[in-house]
C-alpha positions in Angstrom: 41.5 118.8 36.6 43.5 115.7 37.7 42.7 114.0 41.0 46.0 115.3 42.5 45.3 118.9 41.5 41.7 118.6 42.8 43.0 117.3 46.2 45.7 120.1 46.3 42.9 122.7 45.7 40.7 121.3 48.4 43.6 121.2 50.8 44.3 124.8 50.0 40.8 125.8 50.8 41.4 124.4 54.3 45.1 125.5 54.5 45.1 126.6 58.1 43.4 123.4 59.3 46.0 121.4 57.3 48.8 123.3 58.9 47.4 122.9 62.4 47.2 119.2 61.9 50.5 118.5 60.2 52.6 121.4 61.5 51.3 121.8 65.1 54.5 123.4 66.3 54.1 126.3 63.9 52.0 129.4 64.3 49.9 131.8 62.2 51.6 135.1 61.2 49.2 137.3 59.2 48.4 135.4 55.9 51.0 132.7 56.5 51.6 129.7 58.7 55.3 129.5 59.7 57.5 126.8 61.2 61.0 125.4 60.9 60.6 122.8 58.1 58.2 120.3 56.5 58.5 118.0 59.5 57.0 120.7 61.7 60.0 121.6 63.9 59.8 125.0 65.6 61.2 127.8 63.5 60.3 130.4 60.9 62.1 129.3 57.6 59.1 127.5 56.2 55.9 129.5 55.4 52.6 128.4 54.0 50.1 130.8 52.3 46.7 130.6 54.0 44.5 132.6 51.8 44.2 134.1 48.3 44.9 132.5 44.9 48.1 130.8 46.2 46.5 129.4 49.4 48.3 126.2 50.3 51.5 127.0 48.5 54.6 126.6 50.7 58.3 127.4 50.6 61.2 126.6 52.9 63.6 129.6 52.7 66.4 127.5 54.2 66.7 124.9 51.4 64.4 126.0 48.7 61.9 123.1 49.1 58.5 124.3 47.8 55.1 123.0 46.5 51.5 122.6 47.5 49.9 121.0 50.6 49.8 117.6 48.9 53.6 117.8 48.5 53.9 119.0 52.1 51.9 116.0 53.4 54.1 113.6 51.4 57.3 115.1 52.9 55.8 115.5 56.4 54.8 111.8 56.6 57.5 110.4 54.4 55.0 109.0 51.8 55.2 108.3 48.2 52.8 110.0 45.7 50.0 107.4 45.9 50.1 107.1 49.7 50.1 110.9 50.0 46.9 111.0 47.9 45.3 108.5 50.3 46.4 110.5 53.3 44.9 113.7 51.8 41.6 112.0 51.1 41.5 110.7 54.7 42.2 114.2 56.0 39.4 115.7 53.8 37.1 112.8 54.7 36.7 111.9 51.0 35.9 108.4 49.8 38.5 106.3 48.1 37.8 106.2 44.4 36.0 102.9 43.5 38.4 102.1 40.6 42.1 102.1 41.4 45.0 100.9 39.4 46.5 97.8 41.0 50.2 98.5 41.7 52.3 95.5 42.6 54.1 95.8 45.9 57.7 96.8 45.9 60.1 94.3 47.4 61.5 95.6 50.7 65.2 95.4 49.6 64.8 96.3 46.0 66.3 99.1 43.9 62.8 100.5 43.4 62.3 100.8 47.2 65.7 102.6 47.4 64.7 105.0 44.6 61.4 105.8 46.4 63.2 106.5 49.7 65.7 108.8 48.0 63.0 110.6 46.2 61.1 111.1 49.5 64.1 112.6 51.1 65.0 116.3 51.1 68.2 118.3 50.2 70.8 118.0 52.9 71.7 121.7 53.3 70.8 123.1 56.7 69.6 119.7 58.1 70.6 117.5 60.9 72.5 115.3 58.4 74.7 118.2 57.4 75.3 119.0 61.0 76.4 115.4 61.7 78.9 115.5 58.8 80.3 118.8 60.0 80.8 117.3 63.5 83.0 114.7 61.7 85.1 117.5 60.3 83.8 117.0 56.8 83.1 119.6 54.2 80.1 119.0 52.0 81.2 119.0 48.3 79.6 121.2 45.8 78.3 118.1 44.0 76.2 117.2 47.1 73.3 115.8 45.2 74.2 112.2 46.2 73.4 113.0 49.9 70.0 113.8 51.2 68.1 113.8 54.5 65.0 112.0 55.7 63.4 113.3 58.9 61.5 110.0 59.7 63.3 107.0 58.2 62.0 103.6 59.3 64.4 101.4 61.2 63.5 97.8 61.9 65.3 96.1 64.8 64.7 93.6 67.6 62.4 96.2 69.3 60.2 96.5 66.2 59.8 99.4 63.8 61.1 102.8 64.9 61.5 106.2 63.2 64.7 108.2 63.3 66.2 111.0 61.2 68.7 109.6 58.6 71.4 110.7 56.3 70.5 109.1 52.9 73.2 108.5 50.3 72.4 107.5 46.7 74.2 104.4 45.3 74.5 104.7 41.5 75.9 102.8 38.6 78.3 104.2 36.0 75.4 105.9 34.1 74.1 107.7 37.2 71.1 105.5 37.8 70.1 105.0 41.4 70.4 101.3 42.3 70.4 101.6 46.1 70.7 103.8 49.1 72.8 103.9 52.2 71.2 105.0 55.5 72.9 106.4 58.5 70.3 106.9 61.3 70.9 109.9 63.5 70.0 111.1 67.0 68.2 114.4 67.0 70.6 115.8 69.5 73.8 114.7 67.6 75.7 111.6 66.6 74.3 108.3 65.4 71.0 106.9 66.6 71.2 104.5 69.6 70.2 101.4 67.5 71.9 98.1 66.9 72.9 98.9 63.3 72.9 102.6 62.7 74.2 102.1 59.2 72.5 99.9 56.6 72.3 99.7 52.8 69.3 99.0 50.7 69.0 97.9 47.0 71.6 96.7 44.5 75.1 97.5 45.6 77.5 95.2 43.9 79.7 97.1 41.4 78.1 100.4 42.3 78.8 103.2 44.8 78.1 106.7 46.2 79.8 109.1 43.8 81.3 112.6 44.3 82.7 114.5 41.4 83.0 113.8 37.7 85.5 111.0 36.8 87.8 111.7 33.9 90.9 109.6 34.0 91.8 109.7 37.8 89.6 108.4 40.6 89.8 107.6 44.3 87.8 104.8 45.8 87.0 104.2 49.4 85.1 101.8 51.6 83.0 104.4 53.5 81.1 107.6 52.7 82.9 109.5 55.5 86.3 108.4 54.2 85.4 109.7 50.7 84.3 113.0 52.1 87.5 113.2 54.2 89.5 112.9 51.0 87.3 115.5 49.3 87.8 117.8 52.2 91.5 118.0 51.6 91.5 117.1 47.9 88.3 118.8 46.6 89.3 118.3 43.0 89.6 114.5 43.3 86.5 112.5 42.2 85.7 109.8 44.7 83.4 106.7 44.9 82.5 105.1 48.2 81.8 101.4 47.7 80.3 101.0 51.3 82.4 97.9 52.4 85.7 96.2 51.7 84.0 93.4 49.7 82.1 95.9 47.6 85.3 97.9 47.1 87.0 94.8 45.6 84.0 94.3 43.2 83.6 98.0 42.1 83.0 98.5 38.4 85.8 100.7 37.2 85.4 103.4 34.4 86.9 102.1 31.1 89.0 105.2 30.4 90.6 105.2 33.9 94.3 106.0 33.9 95.1 106.0 37.6 93.1 104.6 40.6 93.8 105.6 44.2 92.5 103.0 46.7 92.0 104.7 50.0 91.6 101.6 52.0 90.8 101.2 55.7 93.8 100.2 57.8 92.9 96.6 58.4 93.2 93.2 56.8 89.9 93.5 54.9 91.2 96.7 53.3 94.4 95.1 52.2 92.6 92.2 50.6 90.3 94.5 48.8 93.3 96.4 47.4 94.9 93.2 46.1 91.6 92.1 44.4 91.3 95.4 42.7 94.9 95.2 41.5 94.2 91.7 40.0 91.4 93.0 37.8 92.5 96.6 37.0 94.3 95.7 33.7 96.6 98.6 32.6 95.3 101.0 35.2 97.9 102.5 37.5 96.9 101.4 41.0 98.1 103.6 43.9 97.5 102.8 47.6 96.5 105.5 50.0 97.1 104.4 53.6 95.7 106.2 56.7 97.6 106.6 59.9 94.6 105.6 62.0 91.8 103.2 61.1 90.6 105.4 58.2 91.0 108.8 56.7 88.1 110.4 58.6 89.8 109.4 61.8 93.0 111.0 60.5 91.1 114.2 59.6 89.8 114.4 63.2 93.1 113.7 64.8 95.6 115.4 62.4 93.5 118.2 61.1 93.1 119.2 57.4 96.6 120.6 56.8 98.5 117.7 58.3 96.3 115.2 56.5 96.8 117.0 53.2 100.5 116.8 53.7 100.3 113.0 54.6 98.2 112.3 51.5 100.5 114.5 49.4 103.4 112.2 50.2 101.5 109.3 48.7 100.0 110.6 45.4 101.8 110.9 42.1 103.5 114.3 41.5 101.4 115.0 38.4 98.2 114.7 40.6 99.4 117.2 43.2 97.0 119.8 41.7 94.2 117.9 43.4 95.6 119.1 46.7 94.0 122.6 46.5 94.8 124.7 49.4 91.8 126.9 49.1 88.9 124.6 50.1 86.4 126.9 48.4 87.6 125.7 45.0 85.9 122.6 43.6 86.3 120.5 40.5 
C-alpha cells in the first residue's frame, strides 16, 4: 500500500474526527457528515461517509467533486499533494518519514506555481466565482474549463498576506498547456475583494491567453476575460482569447491558419495602439475592429443589454460571420 493510500485509510478510520476538525460548520446525519462544500461552508450538498468500507469517501452533489479525506484536506486547505500528506500526518500525530525526496522550491511567479494553483482550484459551477460573473451579466460558456474557483487564494499586499476567494483563469499556449493563471479576488458577499489590486496574473503570459472555444479560421481577441465572456454571451459560437492587457494583446501569438481576426479592443488609446501592432504583424489575415460604445464590451452588455449589444456588434462583423450571432443563447459552438 502506498503512503498516500495508507494515510487515506487511517483518516477514514477517524472520519468523524476529521470532519469535525476541517468541516466544523457541518453536522452528522446518520452515517454521513454533511456541509455546503469542501471549504466547510454551511449547507448539505457535500456529504462524507463516516462508516463502513467507504468510510472517508466524499462527494459534492453540487459540482461533482469527490475523493477521499486526503483529497478533502488538500482542497480545504488549498494544499498541493505533498503538503496535504504532511497536513494529514500532523492530524494523525504520525512522524514525518525519515527519508524524503528533496523537491526544489517552485519560484513564486513561475508557470509551475500557476499550474499548481489551477490544479488546487475547483470547478466554477455553483461557486462564488460563477455568481460574480452572473452579476456582470455574463453567461458561462459550455467550454468553461478555463475558469475555476479557489476558496482561499493568497493575496500579498502592503498589509501582509491575506486569504480571499478568487476566480482563477488558466492562461494557455496554442497547444493548450497552462503557462499562467489570472486571479480575480472576490468578496464573499459579492463583487471584488477590497484589496489594492484585486486582479493579478501569475506565470508566463506573453503570447498566450485565456481561451474559450475551438479556433478554426475565425477568432476574436480581447484584453480582459470579462470582455471575452461578454462577446461569448451574445456570440456563443465565436471562439475568443483574452490576452489580459493591451500590451499582451499586441503580442498575442496568432494561429497559423487564421483567416479573420476580430480585435475587440477597449475604448482607449492603449487599445487602439494594440490594434495597430496586431495589424502590423498579422500578414494576410483579415483584421476587423470591434469597438464598444462604453469603455469595453462588458460595460456595453450591462448598459445596453444582450439584444442591443448583439445588434451593435452585428453592424461591425463581416456578413459571412453573422451565423456567430446565435439568437438562442443555449446553442454553443
